PyMOL CGO cylinders between C-alpha atoms (Angstrom):
from pymol import cmd
from pymol.cgo import CYLINDER

trace = [
    CYLINDER, 118.18, 75.72, 98.29, 116.16, 78.69, 99.64, 0.3, 1, 1, 1, 1, 1, 1,
    CYLINDER, 116.16, 78.69, 99.64, 114.74, 81.96, 98.33, 0.3, 1, 1, 1, 1, 1, 1,
    CYLINDER, 114.74, 81.96, 98.33, 113.77, 85.08, 100.22, 0.3, 1, 1, 1, 1, 1, 1,
    CYLINDER, 113.77, 85.08, 100.22, 111.38, 87.43, 98.31, 0.3, 1, 1, 1, 1, 1, 1,
    CYLINDER, 111.38, 87.43, 98.31, 111.00, 91.02, 99.47, 0.3, 1, 1, 1, 1, 1, 1,
    CYLINDER, 111.00, 91.02, 99.47, 107.64, 91.92, 97.93, 0.3, 1, 1, 1, 1, 1, 1,
    CYLINDER, 107.64, 91.92, 97.93, 106.15, 95.39, 97.67, 0.3, 1, 1, 1, 1, 1, 1,
    CYLINDER, 106.15, 95.39, 97.67, 106.30, 98.73, 95.82, 0.3, 1, 1, 1, 1, 1, 1,
    CYLINDER, 106.30, 98.73, 95.82, 109.40, 100.72, 96.50, 0.3, 1, 1, 1, 1, 1, 1,
    CYLINDER, 109.40, 100.72, 96.50, 107.68, 104.04, 95.62, 0.3, 1, 1, 1, 1, 1, 1,
    CYLINDER, 107.68, 104.04, 95.62, 104.66, 103.64, 98.03, 0.3, 1, 1, 1, 1, 1, 1,
    CYLINDER, 104.66, 103.64, 98.03, 106.64, 104.32, 101.20, 0.3, 1, 1, 1, 1, 1, 1,
    CYLINDER, 106.64, 104.32, 101.20, 106.02, 101.64, 103.82, 0.3, 1, 1, 1, 1, 1, 1,
    CYLINDER, 106.02, 101.64, 103.82, 104.83, 99.19, 101.11, 0.3, 1, 1, 1, 1, 1, 1,
    CYLINDER, 104.83, 99.19, 101.11, 108.45, 98.90, 100.15, 0.3, 1, 1, 1, 1, 1, 1,
    CYLINDER, 108.45, 98.90, 100.15, 109.64, 97.44, 103.51, 0.3, 1, 1, 1, 1, 1, 1,
    CYLINDER, 109.64, 97.44, 103.51, 110.24, 94.04, 101.87, 0.3, 1, 1, 1, 1, 1, 1,
    CYLINDER, 110.24, 94.04, 101.87, 112.78, 95.73, 99.60, 0.3, 1, 1, 1, 1, 1, 1,
    CYLINDER, 112.78, 95.73, 99.60, 114.55, 97.27, 102.59, 0.3, 1, 1, 1, 1, 1, 1,
    CYLINDER, 114.55, 97.27, 102.59, 114.66, 93.84, 104.32, 0.3, 1, 1, 1, 1, 1, 1,
    CYLINDER, 114.66, 93.84, 104.32, 116.31, 92.39, 101.14, 0.3, 1, 1, 1, 1, 1, 1,
    CYLINDER, 116.31, 92.39, 101.14, 118.85, 95.32, 101.10, 0.3, 1, 1, 1, 1, 1, 1,
    CYLINDER, 118.85, 95.32, 101.10, 119.80, 94.60, 104.79, 0.3, 1, 1, 1, 1, 1, 1,
    CYLINDER, 119.80, 94.60, 104.79, 120.27, 90.87, 104.04, 0.3, 1, 1, 1, 1, 1, 1,
    CYLINDER, 120.27, 90.87, 104.04, 122.36, 91.64, 100.93, 0.3, 1, 1, 1, 1, 1, 1,
    CYLINDER, 122.36, 91.64, 100.93, 124.71, 93.69, 103.09, 0.3, 1, 1, 1, 1, 1, 1,
    CYLINDER, 124.71, 93.69, 103.09, 125.43, 90.73, 105.27, 0.3, 1, 1, 1, 1, 1, 1,
    CYLINDER, 125.43, 90.73, 105.27, 124.14, 87.62, 103.35, 0.3, 1, 1, 1, 1, 1, 1,
    CYLINDER, 124.14, 87.62, 103.35, 123.03, 84.55, 105.26, 0.3, 1, 1, 1, 1, 1, 1,
    CYLINDER, 123.03, 84.55, 105.26, 125.15, 81.47, 104.69, 0.3, 1, 1, 1, 1, 1, 1,
    CYLINDER, 125.15, 81.47, 104.69, 124.05, 78.78, 102.34, 0.3, 1, 1, 1, 1, 1, 1,
    CYLINDER, 124.05, 78.78, 102.34, 122.45, 78.48, 98.94, 0.3, 1, 1, 1, 1, 1, 1,
    CYLINDER, 122.45, 78.48, 98.94, 120.05, 81.44, 99.35, 0.3, 1, 1, 1, 1, 1, 1,
    CYLINDER, 120.05, 81.44, 99.35, 118.75, 83.73, 96.72, 0.3, 1, 1, 1, 1, 1, 1,
    CYLINDER, 118.75, 83.73, 96.72, 117.71, 87.20, 97.68, 0.3, 1, 1, 1, 1, 1, 1,
    CYLINDER, 117.71, 87.20, 97.68, 115.25, 88.93, 95.43, 0.3, 1, 1, 1, 1, 1, 1,
    CYLINDER, 115.25, 88.93, 95.43, 113.10, 92.16, 95.69, 0.3, 1, 1, 1, 1, 1, 1,
    CYLINDER, 113.10, 92.16, 95.69, 110.10, 92.15, 93.52, 0.3, 1, 1, 1, 1, 1, 1,
    CYLINDER, 110.10, 92.15, 93.52, 106.76, 93.96, 92.98, 0.3, 1, 1, 1, 1, 1, 1,
    CYLINDER, 106.76, 93.96, 92.98, 104.68, 90.89, 91.93, 0.3, 1, 1, 1, 1, 1, 1,
    CYLINDER, 104.68, 90.89, 91.93, 101.84, 88.85, 93.27, 0.3, 1, 1, 1, 1, 1, 1,
    CYLINDER, 101.84, 88.85, 93.27, 99.98, 85.49, 92.83, 0.3, 1, 1, 1, 1, 1, 1,
    CYLINDER, 99.98, 85.49, 92.83, 101.17, 83.60, 89.68, 0.3, 1, 1, 1, 1, 1, 1,
    CYLINDER, 101.17, 83.60, 89.68, 104.29, 85.72, 89.30, 0.3, 1, 1, 1, 1, 1, 1,
    CYLINDER, 104.29, 85.72, 89.30, 105.40, 84.77, 92.79, 0.3, 1, 1, 1, 1, 1, 1,
    CYLINDER, 105.40, 84.77, 92.79, 104.76, 81.13, 91.87, 0.3, 1, 1, 1, 1, 1, 1,
    CYLINDER, 104.76, 81.13, 91.87, 107.18, 81.55, 88.92, 0.3, 1, 1, 1, 1, 1, 1,
    CYLINDER, 107.18, 81.55, 88.92, 109.87, 82.83, 91.17, 0.3, 1, 1, 1, 1, 1, 1,
    CYLINDER, 109.87, 82.83, 91.17, 109.74, 80.09, 93.87, 0.3, 1, 1, 1, 1, 1, 1,
    CYLINDER, 109.74, 80.09, 93.87, 109.42, 76.95, 91.80, 0.3, 1, 1, 1, 1, 1, 1,
    CYLINDER, 109.42, 76.95, 91.80, 112.42, 74.59, 92.16, 0.3, 1, 1, 1, 1, 1, 1,
    CYLINDER, 112.42, 74.59, 92.16, 113.32, 75.95, 95.58, 0.3, 1, 1, 1, 1, 1, 1,
    CYLINDER, 113.32, 75.95, 95.58, 113.16, 73.90, 98.78, 0.3, 1, 1, 1, 1, 1, 1,
    CYLINDER, 113.16, 73.90, 98.78, 112.30, 76.77, 101.04, 0.3, 1, 1, 1, 1, 1, 1,
    CYLINDER, 112.30, 76.77, 101.04, 110.68, 80.21, 100.39, 0.3, 1, 1, 1, 1, 1, 1,
    CYLINDER, 110.68, 80.21, 100.39, 110.40, 83.10, 102.78, 0.3, 1, 1, 1, 1, 1, 1,
    CYLINDER, 110.40, 83.10, 102.78, 108.16, 85.93, 101.65, 0.3, 1, 1, 1, 1, 1, 1,
    CYLINDER, 108.16, 85.93, 101.65, 108.64, 89.34, 103.31, 0.3, 1, 1, 1, 1, 1, 1,
    CYLINDER, 108.64, 89.34, 103.31, 105.86, 91.88, 102.71, 0.3, 1, 1, 1, 1, 1, 1,
    CYLINDER, 105.86, 91.88, 102.71, 103.85, 94.65, 104.29, 0.3, 1, 1, 1, 1, 1, 1,
    CYLINDER, 103.85, 94.65, 104.29, 100.47, 93.93, 105.90, 0.3, 1, 1, 1, 1, 1, 1,
    CYLINDER, 100.47, 93.93, 105.90, 97.67, 95.98, 107.24, 0.3, 1, 1, 1, 1, 1, 1,
    CYLINDER, 97.67, 95.98, 107.24, 95.44, 94.37, 109.88, 0.3, 1, 1, 1, 1, 1, 1,
    CYLINDER, 95.44, 94.37, 109.88, 92.44, 95.73, 111.79, 0.3, 1, 1, 1, 1, 1, 1,
    CYLINDER, 92.44, 95.73, 111.79, 93.87, 97.39, 114.88, 0.3, 1, 1, 1, 1, 1, 1,
    CYLINDER, 93.87, 97.39, 114.88, 97.44, 96.53, 113.97, 0.3, 1, 1, 1, 1, 1, 1,
    CYLINDER, 97.44, 96.53, 113.97, 100.37, 98.48, 115.54, 0.3, 1, 1, 1, 1, 1, 1,
    CYLINDER, 100.37, 98.48, 115.54, 102.72, 99.84, 112.79, 0.3, 1, 1, 1, 1, 1, 1,
    CYLINDER, 102.72, 99.84, 112.79, 106.04, 98.18, 113.06, 0.3, 1, 1, 1, 1, 1, 1,
    CYLINDER, 106.04, 98.18, 113.06, 104.78, 94.93, 114.43, 0.3, 1, 1, 1, 1, 1, 1,
    CYLINDER, 104.78, 94.93, 114.43, 106.61, 92.00, 112.77, 0.3, 1, 1, 1, 1, 1, 1,
    CYLINDER, 106.61, 92.00, 112.77, 104.49, 88.78, 112.20, 0.3, 1, 1, 1, 1, 1, 1,
    CYLINDER, 104.49, 88.78, 112.20, 105.62, 85.31, 111.43, 0.3, 1, 1, 1, 1, 1, 1,
    CYLINDER, 105.62, 85.31, 111.43, 102.90, 83.79, 109.34, 0.3, 1, 1, 1, 1, 1, 1,
    CYLINDER, 102.90, 83.79, 109.34, 102.29, 80.50, 107.42, 0.3, 1, 1, 1, 1, 1, 1,
    CYLINDER, 102.29, 80.50, 107.42, 100.17, 79.79, 104.34, 0.3, 1, 1, 1, 1, 1, 1,
    CYLINDER, 100.17, 79.79, 104.34, 97.29, 78.42, 106.45, 0.3, 1, 1, 1, 1, 1, 1,
    CYLINDER, 97.29, 78.42, 106.45, 96.95, 82.02, 107.91, 0.3, 1, 1, 1, 1, 1, 1,
    CYLINDER, 96.95, 82.02, 107.91, 95.81, 83.11, 104.46, 0.3, 1, 1, 1, 1, 1, 1,
    CYLINDER, 95.81, 83.11, 104.46, 93.16, 80.52, 103.68, 0.3, 1, 1, 1, 1, 1, 1,
    CYLINDER, 93.16, 80.52, 103.68, 90.38, 83.09, 104.04, 0.3, 1, 1, 1, 1, 1, 1,
    CYLINDER, 90.38, 83.09, 104.04, 92.32, 86.03, 102.56, 0.3, 1, 1, 1, 1, 1, 1,
    CYLINDER, 92.32, 86.03, 102.56, 91.58, 86.79, 99.00, 0.3, 1, 1, 1, 1, 1, 1,
    CYLINDER, 91.58, 86.79, 99.00, 93.35, 89.78, 97.50, 0.3, 1, 1, 1, 1, 1, 1,
    CYLINDER, 93.35, 89.78, 97.50, 94.98, 90.41, 94.14, 0.3, 1, 1, 1, 1, 1, 1,
    CYLINDER, 94.98, 90.41, 94.14, 96.36, 93.46, 92.41, 0.3, 1, 1, 1, 1, 1, 1,
    CYLINDER, 96.36, 93.46, 92.41, 94.68, 92.62, 89.17, 0.3, 1, 1, 1, 1, 1, 1,
    CYLINDER, 94.68, 92.62, 89.17, 91.42, 90.84, 88.21, 0.3, 1, 1, 1, 1, 1, 1,
    CYLINDER, 91.42, 90.84, 88.21, 93.60, 88.89, 85.75, 0.3, 1, 1, 1, 1, 1, 1,
    CYLINDER, 93.60, 88.89, 85.75, 95.79, 87.36, 88.60, 0.3, 1, 1, 1, 1, 1, 1,
    CYLINDER, 95.79, 87.36, 88.60, 94.92, 84.99, 91.47, 0.3, 1, 1, 1, 1, 1, 1,
    CYLINDER, 94.92, 84.99, 91.47, 95.81, 85.02, 95.18, 0.3, 1, 1, 1, 1, 1, 1,
    CYLINDER, 95.81, 85.02, 95.18, 98.88, 83.22, 96.35, 0.3, 1, 1, 1, 1, 1, 1,
    CYLINDER, 98.88, 83.22, 96.35, 97.31, 80.17, 97.86, 0.3, 1, 1, 1, 1, 1, 1,
    CYLINDER, 97.31, 80.17, 97.86, 95.31, 79.60, 94.76, 0.3, 1, 1, 1, 1, 1, 1,
    CYLINDER, 95.31, 79.60, 94.76, 98.48, 80.05, 92.66, 0.3, 1, 1, 1, 1, 1, 1,
    CYLINDER, 98.48, 80.05, 92.66, 100.25, 77.37, 94.74, 0.3, 1, 1, 1, 1, 1, 1,
    CYLINDER, 100.25, 77.37, 94.74, 97.24, 74.98, 94.34, 0.3, 1, 1, 1, 1, 1, 1,
    CYLINDER, 97.24, 74.98, 94.34, 97.52, 75.46, 90.55, 0.3, 1, 1, 1, 1, 1, 1,
    CYLINDER, 97.52, 75.46, 90.55, 101.31, 74.83, 90.71, 0.3, 1, 1, 1, 1, 1, 1,
    CYLINDER, 101.31, 74.83, 90.71, 100.83, 71.59, 92.61, 0.3, 1, 1, 1, 1, 1, 1,
    CYLINDER, 100.83, 71.59, 92.61, 98.14, 70.47, 90.06, 0.3, 1, 1, 1, 1, 1, 1,
    CYLINDER, 98.14, 70.47, 90.06, 100.56, 71.21, 87.23, 0.3, 1, 1, 1, 1, 1, 1,
    CYLINDER, 100.56, 71.21, 87.23, 103.19, 69.08, 89.10, 0.3, 1, 1, 1, 1, 1, 1,
    CYLINDER, 103.19, 69.08, 89.10, 105.62, 71.93, 89.67, 0.3, 1, 1, 1, 1, 1, 1,
    CYLINDER, 105.62, 71.93, 89.67, 108.33, 71.63, 92.29, 0.3, 1, 1, 1, 1, 1, 1,
    CYLINDER, 108.33, 71.63, 92.29, 106.86, 73.92, 94.99, 0.3, 1, 1, 1, 1, 1, 1,
    CYLINDER, 106.86, 73.92, 94.99, 108.92, 74.59, 98.08, 0.3, 1, 1, 1, 1, 1, 1,
    CYLINDER, 108.92, 74.59, 98.08, 108.11, 72.27, 100.96, 0.3, 1, 1, 1, 1, 1, 1,
    CYLINDER, 108.11, 72.27, 100.96, 108.47, 75.15, 103.46, 0.3, 1, 1, 1, 1, 1, 1,
    CYLINDER, 108.47, 75.15, 103.46, 106.85, 78.53, 102.76, 0.3, 1, 1, 1, 1, 1, 1,
    CYLINDER, 106.85, 78.53, 102.76, 106.94, 81.11, 105.50, 0.3, 1, 1, 1, 1, 1, 1,
    CYLINDER, 106.94, 81.11, 105.50, 105.78, 84.77, 105.48, 0.3, 1, 1, 1, 1, 1, 1,
    CYLINDER, 105.78, 84.77, 105.48, 107.39, 87.59, 107.43, 0.3, 1, 1, 1, 1, 1, 1,
    CYLINDER, 107.39, 87.59, 107.43, 104.92, 90.43, 107.49, 0.3, 1, 1, 1, 1, 1, 1,
    CYLINDER, 104.92, 90.43, 107.49, 105.53, 93.99, 108.69, 0.3, 1, 1, 1, 1, 1, 1,
    CYLINDER, 105.53, 93.99, 108.69, 102.51, 95.99, 109.97, 0.3, 1, 1, 1, 1, 1, 1,
    CYLINDER, 102.51, 95.99, 109.97, 102.31, 99.32, 108.07, 0.3, 1, 1, 1, 1, 1, 1,
    CYLINDER, 102.31, 99.32, 108.07, 100.10, 102.30, 108.69, 0.3, 1, 1, 1, 1, 1, 1,
    CYLINDER, 100.10, 102.30, 108.69, 99.67, 103.35, 105.11, 0.3, 1, 1, 1, 1, 1, 1,
    CYLINDER, 99.67, 103.35, 105.11, 100.32, 101.91, 101.63, 0.3, 1, 1, 1, 1, 1, 1,
    CYLINDER, 100.32, 101.91, 101.63, 98.99, 104.75, 99.41, 0.3, 1, 1, 1, 1, 1, 1,
    CYLINDER, 98.99, 104.75, 99.41, 101.53, 107.55, 100.09, 0.3, 1, 1, 1, 1, 1, 1,
    CYLINDER, 101.53, 107.55, 100.09, 104.14, 108.05, 97.30, 0.3, 1, 1, 1, 1, 1, 1,
    CYLINDER, 104.14, 108.05, 97.30, 107.55, 108.13, 98.97, 0.3, 1, 1, 1, 1, 1, 1,
    CYLINDER, 107.55, 108.13, 98.97, 110.84, 106.28, 98.96, 0.3, 1, 1, 1, 1, 1, 1,
    CYLINDER, 110.84, 106.28, 98.96, 111.11, 106.44, 102.71, 0.3, 1, 1, 1, 1, 1, 1,
    CYLINDER, 111.11, 106.44, 102.71, 109.67, 104.21, 105.39, 0.3, 1, 1, 1, 1, 1, 1,
    CYLINDER, 109.67, 104.21, 105.39, 107.75, 105.72, 108.38, 0.3, 1, 1, 1, 1, 1, 1,
    CYLINDER, 107.75, 105.72, 108.38, 109.73, 105.65, 111.65, 0.3, 1, 1, 1, 1, 1, 1,
    CYLINDER, 109.73, 105.65, 111.65, 107.99, 102.50, 113.24, 0.3, 1, 1, 1, 1, 1, 1,
    CYLINDER, 107.99, 102.50, 113.24, 108.29, 100.59, 110.04, 0.3, 1, 1, 1, 1, 1, 1,
    CYLINDER, 108.29, 100.59, 110.04, 112.01, 101.55, 109.57, 0.3, 1, 1, 1, 1, 1, 1,
    CYLINDER, 112.01, 101.55, 109.57, 112.59, 100.47, 113.13, 0.3, 1, 1, 1, 1, 1, 1,
    CYLINDER, 112.59, 100.47, 113.13, 111.00, 97.06, 112.38, 0.3, 1, 1, 1, 1, 1, 1,
    CYLINDER, 111.00, 97.06, 112.38, 113.49, 96.19, 109.60, 0.3, 1, 1, 1, 1, 1, 1,
    CYLINDER, 113.49, 96.19, 109.60, 116.17, 94.67, 111.86, 0.3, 1, 1, 1, 1, 1, 1,
    CYLINDER, 116.17, 94.67, 111.86, 113.63, 92.49, 113.69, 0.3, 1, 1, 1, 1, 1, 1,
    CYLINDER, 113.63, 92.49, 113.69, 112.24, 91.32, 110.34, 0.3, 1, 1, 1, 1, 1, 1,
    CYLINDER, 112.24, 91.32, 110.34, 115.90, 90.58, 109.12, 0.3, 1, 1, 1, 1, 1, 1,
    CYLINDER, 115.90, 90.58, 109.12, 116.50, 88.56, 112.33, 0.3, 1, 1, 1, 1, 1, 1,
    CYLINDER, 116.50, 88.56, 112.33, 113.25, 86.65, 111.81, 0.3, 1, 1, 1, 1, 1, 1,
    CYLINDER, 113.25, 86.65, 111.81, 114.24, 85.77, 108.15, 0.3, 1, 1, 1, 1, 1, 1,
    CYLINDER, 114.24, 85.77, 108.15, 117.64, 84.51, 109.31, 0.3, 1, 1, 1, 1, 1, 1,
    CYLINDER, 117.64, 84.51, 109.31, 116.00, 82.30, 111.95, 0.3, 1, 1, 1, 1, 1, 1,
    CYLINDER, 116.00, 82.30, 111.95, 113.51, 80.85, 109.43, 0.3, 1, 1, 1, 1, 1, 1,
    CYLINDER, 113.51, 80.85, 109.43, 116.38, 80.10, 107.13, 0.3, 1, 1, 1, 1, 1, 1,
    CYLINDER, 116.38, 80.10, 107.13, 118.34, 78.25, 109.84, 0.3, 1, 1, 1, 1, 1, 1,
    CYLINDER, 118.34, 78.25, 109.84, 115.51, 76.39, 111.60, 0.3, 1, 1, 1, 1, 1, 1,
    CYLINDER, 115.51, 76.39, 111.60, 115.50, 72.60, 111.10, 0.3, 1, 1, 1, 1, 1, 1,
    CYLINDER, 115.50, 72.60, 111.10, 112.20, 71.29, 109.77, 0.3, 1, 1, 1, 1, 1, 1,
    CYLINDER, 112.20, 71.29, 109.77, 110.87, 67.86, 108.89, 0.3, 1, 1, 1, 1, 1, 1,
    CYLINDER, 110.87, 67.86, 108.89, 110.16, 68.78, 105.42, 0.3, 1, 1, 1, 1, 1, 1,
    CYLINDER, 110.16, 68.78, 105.42, 107.64, 66.81, 103.54, 0.3, 1, 1, 1, 1, 1, 1,
]
cmd.load_cgo(trace, "trace")
């Protein structure tokens, strides 16, 4: 049982790319027991959404130093061990939320992957994606499908 979460803000232009990936997947759903969800949450709220799934794929926008807009990255949780960012001072970053979930003995997915799409801007109000980010959506969809079908030795 898997979940794909498209994370972002649909009114902040490129920050809504996760929503667009979910829309593309909904138009041709992957086979299997897969839940497709678009959401504008972080930290503990993501934890609530992924509990009781075997696999989770998070799709979100990212901005890196020197990153090229439209680049699609395949990331794992270990890539975020030094990243600390939350939307609210009352929330926590995702790795900390997962750690709390494990301490509370929640059923956390044994496989969590992140598909991140490099964006140039996440502050412009718009319902549209920039050209390079829009062009990256099919590649991100393909990567999500690959992650859902890969065989893993899950712990």
